[in-house]
N, C-alpha and C positions, 0 to 999 in steps of 0.2 A: 191160292194163298189163303190161309185162315186169318181170322180176325186178330188172333194173338200174334201171328207173324207180322201182320200189318202194323200193329201197335209197337212191336219191337223195332221195326224199321223206322217208324216215325220218330220214336225216342232217340234212336241212334243218329238219325239225320239232324235232330236238334243238337245233340252233343257234338257231332262232327262240325256243325256250323259254328258253334261257340268256340271250339278249338281253333277253327280256321281264322275267324275274325278277331278272336281274343277279347271279346267284350260280352260278358254274360247278360248285362242289362239290356243291350240292344237285341241280343238273341231272344230273350224272354219276351220283349215287346213285339218282335217280329212274328214269333210263333204263338203268341197269346197265352203264355203260361206264367205262373208265378215263379219268382226266383227260388222260393223254398222248394217248389216242385222240381225245378231244375237241379238244385243241389241234392235232392233226394235221389233223382235218377242217376246223377253223376256218381254219387257215393256207392249206390247199388251196382252200377256198371263196373266201377273200379274193383269192387269187392267180389262180385259174382260173375262178371262178364255179361253176355247176352241173356243168360238165365235171370239175372237181376232185373232186367227190363220187362219181363213178362208180367202179365196181369196177375194179381194175387186175389185169391178167392176171399169171400167174406170170413171174418174171424168169428169164432164162437164167442158169445158174450158170457162174461163171468160177473155175476152179481154177488159180492160177498155178504151184503146185508139183506139178502132176500129172505123173506119169511119162509120157514121150512114148510114142506108140503103137508106134514101131519098137523101143523097148527092151522093151516088153511082149511084142511078137511074138518077140523073141530069147529072152526068159526062157521063154516057153511052148514054143518050139522045143527049147531045151536040156532042159527038164523032160520033155517028151514023148518026145524022141528018145533022150536019154542017161540019163534018170532021175536027174538030179543034184538034190541038195538045195539049199536056199537059200544056205548058206555057200559051197558050191562054185560055184554059178552067179554069185554076187557076185564071187568071186575070178576066175572065167573072164572075165566081162565086163570087169573092170578090166584084166586082163593082156592079153587078146587084142583087145579092142575099145576100150579106153581109155574105158570107161563106168563112172563111179563110182556105185554104188548101195549101199544098206545091206542087211543080211540081212533086216531087217523089210520093206523094199520088195519084195524078191524073194519073201518068204514070203507 
């Protein structure tokens, strides 16, 4: 039996126990899980069946305010080549490349 199958069986056992006794609070205390976790498992099980109880892999992170790679390269180039500090780099990028960054971003 794989770890994923074991995890599905454990979650199913929690859900079955809650249905049998009819008290979610007692079930969560007995199995040591948060009620929000229980409700998440229950909703996924109702929607997707046993497939909803399987472990989900890590999600890719999306950072919408991330500094573009080309700006990072310019900052690093200015720092390594001309040994400029954050304030001067921010000023230089704004004046000559029309790139607005804060000193904190450059730092």
